[in-house]
C-alpha positions as CSV (number, residue, x, y, z in Angstrom):
1,M,17.9,-11.4,13.2
2,L,14.5,-11.3,14.9
3,R,13.5,-8.6,17.4
4,A,11.8,-9.5,20.7
5,G,8.4,-8.4,19.4
6,Q,8.8,-10.7,16.4
7,L,10.2,-13.7,18.2
8,R,7.0,-14.5,20.1
9,Y,5.1,-15.0,16.8
10,V,7.9,-17.1,15.3
11,A,8.1,-19.3,18.5
12,A,4.3,-19.8,18.5
13,S,4.4,-20.8,14.8
14,I,7.2,-23.3,15.5
15,V,5.2,-25.1,18.1
16,L,2.0,-25.1,16.0
17,M,3.8,-26.2,12.8
18,T,5.5,-29.0,14.8
19,L,2.2,-30.3,16.0
20,Q,0.4,-30.1,12.6
21,P,1.7,-33.3,10.9
22,L,1.8,-35.1,14.3
23,L,-1.9,-34.4,14.9
24,V,-2.9,-35.4,11.4
25,N,-1.1,-38.7,11.9
26,L,-2.8,-39.2,15.2
27,S,-6.2,-38.5,13.7
28,K,-5.9,-41.5,11.2
29,N,-7.7,-44.8,11.8
30,E,-6.0,-48.1,12.3
31,D,-5.6,-48.5,8.6
32,G,-3.7,-45.2,8.3
33,K,-6.6,-43.4,6.6
34,L,-8.7,-40.4,7.5
35,D,-12.3,-41.1,8.5
36,Y,-13.2,-37.5,8.1
37,N,-13.3,-35.3,5.0
38,P,-10.1,-33.3,4.7
39,V,-11.9,-30.5,2.8
40,S,-14.5,-30.2,5.6
41,S,-11.6,-29.9,8.1
42,T,-10.1,-27.0,6.2
43,L,-13.5,-25.3,5.9
44,T,-14.0,-25.6,9.6
45,T,-10.5,-24.2,10.1
46,E,-11.2,-21.2,7.9
47,V,-14.5,-20.5,9.8
48,F,-12.7,-20.8,13.1
49,K,-10.0,-18.4,11.9
50,L,-12.6,-15.9,10.7
51,L,-14.5,-16.0,14.0
52,L,-11.2,-15.6,15.9
53,S,-10.2,-12.6,13.8
54,I,-13.5,-10.8,14.2
55,T,-13.5,-11.5,18.0
56,L,-9.9,-10.2,18.3
57,Y,-10.8,-7.1,16.2
58,Y,-13.7,-6.2,18.4
59,A,-11.7,-6.9,21.6
60,N,-9.1,-4.4,20.4
61,N,-11.6,-1.8,19.1
62,N,-14.2,-1.5,21.8
63,N,-15.4,1.9,20.5
64,N,-16.5,0.6,17.1
65,N,-19.9,-1.0,17.0
66,R,-19.4,-2.6,13.6
67,L,-16.7,-4.3,11.5
68,P,-15.7,-1.7,8.9
69,M,-14.4,-3.0,5.5
70,S,-11.9,-1.2,3.4
71,P,-13.5,1.4,1.2
72,D,-11.5,0.1,-1.8
73,A,-13.5,-2.7,-3.2
74,M,-10.7,-3.7,-5.6
75,E,-8.3,-4.0,-2.6
76,N,-10.7,-6.4,-0.9
77,M,-10.9,-8.4,-4.1
78,M,-7.1,-8.8,-4.1
79,Y,-7.4,-10.9,-0.9
80,A,-9.1,-13.6,-2.9
81,I,-5.8,-14.5,-4.6
82,P,-3.9,-15.7,-1.5
83,A,-7.1,-17.2,-0.2
84,V,-7.5,-19.6,-3.2
85,I,-3.8,-20.4,-3.0
86,Y,-4.1,-21.3,0.7
87,F,-7.3,-23.3,0.0
88,I,-5.4,-25.5,-2.5
89,N,-2.3,-25.8,-0.3
90,N,-4.2,-26.7,2.9
91,N,-5.9,-29.5,1.2
92,L,-2.7,-30.8,-0.3
93,T,-1.2,-31.2,3.2
94,F,-3.8,-33.7,4.1
95,F,-3.4,-35.8,1.0
96,T,0.4,-35.6,1.1
97,L,0.7,-36.9,4.7
98,Q,-1.2,-40.1,3.6
99,Y,1.8,-41.0,1.4
100,I,4.9,-39.8,3.3
101,D,5.8,-39.6,7.0
102,A,5.7,-36.4,9.1
103,T,9.5,-36.0,9.2
104,T,10.0,-36.3,5.4
105,W,7.1,-33.9,4.9
106,Q,8.8,-31.3,7.2
107,L,12.2,-31.9,5.5
108,L,10.9,-31.5,1.9
109,S,8.8,-28.5,3.1
110,Q,12.1,-26.6,3.4
111,L,12.1,-26.2,-0.4
112,K,9.8,-23.3,0.2
113,T,12.9,-21.3,1.1
114,V,14.2,-21.9,-2.4
115,F,11.0,-20.9,-4.0
116,T,10.7,-17.9,-1.7
117,A,14.2,-16.7,-2.5
118,L,13.8,-17.1,-6.2
119,L,10.5,-15.3,-6.2
120,F,12.0,-12.5,-4.2
121,R,14.9,-12.2,-6.7
122,Y,13.1,-12.4,-10.0
123,F,9.7,-11.0,-9.2
124,L,10.2,-8.6,-6.3
125,G,13.7,-7.5,-7.2
126,R,15.3,-8.6,-4.0
127,Q,19.1,-9.0,-4.4
128,L,20.7,-12.1,-2.8
129,T,24.3,-12.3,-1.5
130,V,26.7,-15.1,-2.4
131,L,26.2,-16.6,1.0
132,Q,22.4,-16.7,0.5
133,Y,22.9,-18.5,-2.9
134,L,25.1,-21.0,-1.1
135,A,22.6,-21.4,1.6
136,I,19.9,-22.3,-1.1
137,W,22.3,-24.8,-2.6
138,Q,23.0,-26.3,0.8
139,L,19.3,-26.5,1.4
140,A,18.7,-28.4,-1.9
141,C,21.5,-30.9,-1.0
142,G,20.0,-31.3,2.5
143,T,16.6,-32.2,1.2
144,A,18.1,-34.6,-1.3
145,T,20.2,-36.3,1.4
146,G,17.1,-37.1,3.4
147,Q,15.6,-39.1,0.5
148,I,18.7,-41.4,0.1
149,P,17.6,-44.1,2.5
150,K,14.0,-44.4,1.3
151,C,14.9,-44.4,-2.4
152,T,17.8,-46.9,-2.1
153,E,15.7,-49.2,0.1
154,E,13.0,-49.5,-2.5
155,M,15.3,-49.6,-5.5
156,A,17.3,-52.5,-3.9
157,K,14.1,-54.6,-4.1
158,G,14.2,-54.3,-7.9
159,D,10.5,-53.5,-8.1
160,Y,10.3,-50.0,-9.4
161,S,6.5,-50.2,-9.7
162,D,6.0,-51.0,-6.1
163,R,3.0,-49.2,-4.8
164,K,4.7,-48.0,-1.7
165,F,7.6,-46.4,-3.6
166,S,5.3,-44.8,-6.1
167,G,3.1,-43.5,-3.3
168,F,6.2,-42.0,-1.7
169,M,7.3,-40.3,-4.9
170,F,3.8,-39.0,-5.5
171,G,3.7,-37.6,-2.0
172,S,7.1,-36.0,-2.5
173,M,5.9,-34.3,-5.7
174,L,2.8,-33.0,-3.9
175,T,5.0,-31.6,-1.2
176,V,7.2,-29.7,-3.8
177,L,4.0,-28.3,-5.3
178,S,2.8,-27.3,-1.9
179,C,6.1,-25.5,-1.3
180,L,5.7,-23.5,-4.5
181,L,2.2,-22.5,-3.6
182,S,3.2,-21.7,0.0
183,A,5.9,-19.3,-1.3
184,V,3.6,-17.6,-3.8
185,G,0.8,-17.2,-1.2
186,G,3.2,-16.1,1.5
187,L,4.8,-13.4,-0.7
188,Y,1.5,-12.1,-1.9
189,S,0.0,-12.1,1.6
190,E,3.1,-10.2,3.0
191,K,2.7,-7.6,0.3
192,L,-1.0,-7.1,1.2
193,L,-0.5,-7.1,5.0
194,K,2.4,-4.6,4.8
195,A,0.7,-2.3,2.2
196,K,-1.2,-0.6,5.1
197,A,1.1,-0.9,8.1
198,T,-1.3,0.9,10.5
199,E,-4.4,-1.1,9.6
200,S,-5.4,-3.8,12.1
201,I,-4.1,-7.2,11.3
202,H,-7.3,-8.7,12.6
203,L,-9.3,-6.7,10.1
204,Q,-7.0,-7.8,7.3
205,N,-7.3,-11.4,8.5
206,A,-11.1,-11.2,8.6
207,I,-11.1,-10.1,4.9
208,L,-8.7,-12.8,3.9
209,Y,-10.5,-15.6,5.8
210,S,-13.9,-14.5,4.5
211,W,-12.6,-15.4,1.0
212,G,-11.2,-18.6,2.5
213,V,-14.5,-19.6,3.8
214,L,-16.2,-19.0,0.5
215,F,-13.6,-21.0,-1.5
216,N,-13.8,-23.9,1.0
217,I,-17.5,-24.1,0.9
218,V,-17.3,-24.5,-2.8
219,G,-14.6,-27.1,-2.4
220,T,-16.5,-29.0,0.2
221,V,-19.6,-29.2,-1.9
222,Y,-17.6,-30.2,-5.0
223,H,-15.6,-32.9,-3.1
224,D,-18.6,-34.4,-1.3
225,P,-22.0,-33.0,-2.2
226,E,-23.6,-35.0,0.7
227,V,-21.2,-33.7,3.3
228,F,-23.7,-31.2,4.7
229,E,-26.5,-33.8,4.7
230,D,-24.4,-36.4,6.5
231,G,-22.9,-33.8,8.8
232,L,-19.9,-31.5,8.5
233,F,-18.2,-33.3,11.3
234,K,-18.8,-36.8,10.1
235,G,-15.9,-39.1,11.1
236,Y,-14.3,-36.6,13.5
237,N,-12.5,-37.8,16.5
238,F,-10.7,-36.0,19.3
239,W,-7.5,-35.6,17.3
240,A,-9.4,-34.3,14.3
241,V,-10.7,-31.5,16.4
242,T,-7.2,-30.7,17.6
243,V,-6.1,-30.5,14.0
244,V,-8.7,-27.8,13.3
245,I,-7.8,-25.8,16.4
246,N,-4.0,-26.1,15.7
247,N,-4.3,-25.1,12.0
248,A,-6.4,-22.1,12.9
249,L,-4.0,-20.8,15.5
250,N,-1.1,-21.5,13.1
251,G,-2.8,-19.4,10.4
252,L,-3.0,-16.4,12.8
253,A,0.6,-16.8,13.9
254,I,1.8,-16.9,10.3
255,S,-0.1,-13.8,9.4
256,A,1.6,-12.0,12.3
257,I,5.0,-13.2,11.1
258,L,4.3,-11.9,7.6
259,K,3.1,-8.5,8.8
260,Y,5.7,-7.8,11.5
261,A,8.6,-9.9,10.2
262,D,8.9,-11.5,6.7
263,N,8.7,-14.7,4.7
264,I,12.2,-15.7,5.6
265,A,11.3,-15.8,9.2
266,R,8.4,-18.0,8.3
267,V,10.5,-20.6,6.5
268,Y,13.1,-20.4,9.3
269,A,10.3,-21.4,11.7
270,H,9.6,-24.3,9.4
271,A,13.2,-25.5,9.7
272,C,13.0,-25.4,13.5
273,A,9.7,-27.3,13.5
274,M,11.2,-29.9,11.3
275,I,13.9,-30.8,13.9
276,V,11.3,-31.0,16.7
277,T,9.0,-33.1,14.6
278,M,11.8,-35.6,14.0
279,L,12.4,-35.9,17.7
280,L,8.8,-36.3,18.6
281,S,8.1,-38.8,15.8
282,T,10.7,-41.2,17.4
283,V,8.6,-41.2,20.5
284,L,5.0,-41.1,19.2
285,F,5.4,-43.3,16.1
286,N,8.4,-45.4,17.0
287,E,10.3,-44.1,13.9
288,T,14.1,-44.6,13.9
289,P,15.9,-41.6,12.3
290,T,18.6,-42.7,9.8
291,P,22.1,-41.2,9.8
292,Q,21.2,-39.6,6.4
293,L,18.1,-38.0,7.8
294,A,19.9,-36.7,10.8
295,L,22.6,-35.2,8.5
296,A,19.9,-33.7,6.3
297,V,18.3,-32.1,9.3
298,L,21.6,-30.5,10.3
299,M,22.2,-29.3,6.7
300,V,18.8,-27.8,6.4
301,S,19.0,-26.1,9.8
302,A,22.5,-24.6,9.0
303,S,21.2,-23.4,5.6
304,A,18.3,-21.6,7.2
305,L,20.6,-19.9,9.7
306,Q,23.1,-19.0,7.0
307,Y,20.4,-17.5,4.8
308,N,19.2,-15.2,7.5
309,L,22.7,-14.1,8.6
310,K,23.3,-10.5,7.6
311,Q,26.5,-9.2,6.1
312,E,27.1,-6.8,8.9
313,Q,26.6,-9.7,11.4
314,L,29.3,-11.6,9.6
315,L,31.6,-8.6,9.8
316,A,30.9,-8.3,13.5
317,L,31.6,-11.9,14.1
318,G,34.9,-11.7,12.1
319,T,36.0,-8.6,14.1
320,S,35.1,-10.1,17.4
321,A,36.9,-13.3,16.6
322,S,40.1,-11.4,15.6
323,P,42.8,-10.8,18.3
324,K,42.8,-7.5,20.1
325,Y,46.1,-5.8,20.9
326,T,46.5,-3.4,23.7
327,T,49.9,-2.1,22.8
328,S,49.6,1.7,22.7
329,A,52.3,2.1,20.1
330,L,50.5,0.0,17.5
331,S,47.4,0.7,15.6
332,F,45.6,-1.3,12.9
333,S,43.7,1.6,11.4
334,P,43.4,1.3,7.6
335,S,43.7,5.0,7.2
336,A,46.2,7.6,8.4
337,S,43.5,9.7,10.0
338,P,41.5,8.8,13.1
339,S,38.2,7.0,12.2
340,K,35.4,5.6,14.2
341,R,35.1,1.9,14.7
342,T,32.4,0.0,12.8
343,D,32.5,-3.4,14.5
344,G,29.8,-2.5,17.0
345,Y,32.1,-2.2,20.0
346,G,32.9,1.2,21.4
347,E,31.3,3.1,18.5
348,D,32.2,6.5,20.0
349,E,35.9,5.6,20.5
350,E,38.4,6.7,17.9
351,E,41.3,4.5,16.8
352,L,44.9,5.7,17.3
353,E,47.3,6.4,14.5
354,L,50.6,4.5,14.4
355,G,52.9,5.6,17.2
356,E,50.3,7.8,19.0
357,R,50.0,7.3,22.7
358,P,46.7,7.5,24.6
359,Q,46.3,10.7,26.5
360,N,46.2,9.0,30.0
361,S,48.9,6.5,29.3
362,P,52.3,6.9,31.2
363,K,55.2,8.1,29.1
């Protein structure tokens, strides 16, 4: 599982991902709409991430008087690929949350585990175990279970063209697309960040976010050409500002997870955030979790844990759960010669052959 050095990044990301949909909902007006331009929010987030990365780089490299760029221009150009993917995905989040609630968004977002696993398998050559395939299947069942109450409630009305139901389905499809983009962007970013393990993560982030700022400026001008004339922060309230800060910090935390851990740790953090989001939504938005939704949360969480469980950990659990016999005349060694134990306990101790007595045992 995760080491202590990796756990702090995952824990930070869990907190920030939990707050993301909640803060977006709090930033809506009384009609449930956003008064500010979502594209301008993502642009502001990218600028904030870039400034944070440059500041952190200088803080950790006091002897350098400038921000050096990689001498390989083509390598710098490669950072444009995940930047444009994140640009599209970040804007999808805002529009998606206008059609579905925060808990459903978190639940469906676990599909990124499926896409990540498939991309690892077919494009990066990562082999999956049977348990991991079962975990992916369990994850798909869990996400489907969460949709049962909403779908049946609308279908029971007999109005399949109902605007609310169509909006929910549209938001669900946007979330699936967002999961695919998240998996592709995450895998590509992980490859870039780990390509040079000794290079500063803040420098790598600065290059990535520079492209992000560029794409978001283009997107902001295209979405609303008058946004700079009216003011970039038009319609912002207190919660809109917290959305920007939270998303910026979350971006830095995810980069650290990709560089020092992997994408599986990232999607596992999403699973934990989903559970916390459900609990907080009941308090902040007076939402009542259904039994199906609670079951889906448990299934998704168990799937995420099962997917990350290593084969040697399963063997260790099985060995520790088996009964231990202290009778000196018996041995359960599979071979006739002494061999070292591989269950993680007493690695330097040798097993005894059948009928052999310990040296210090009484005759």
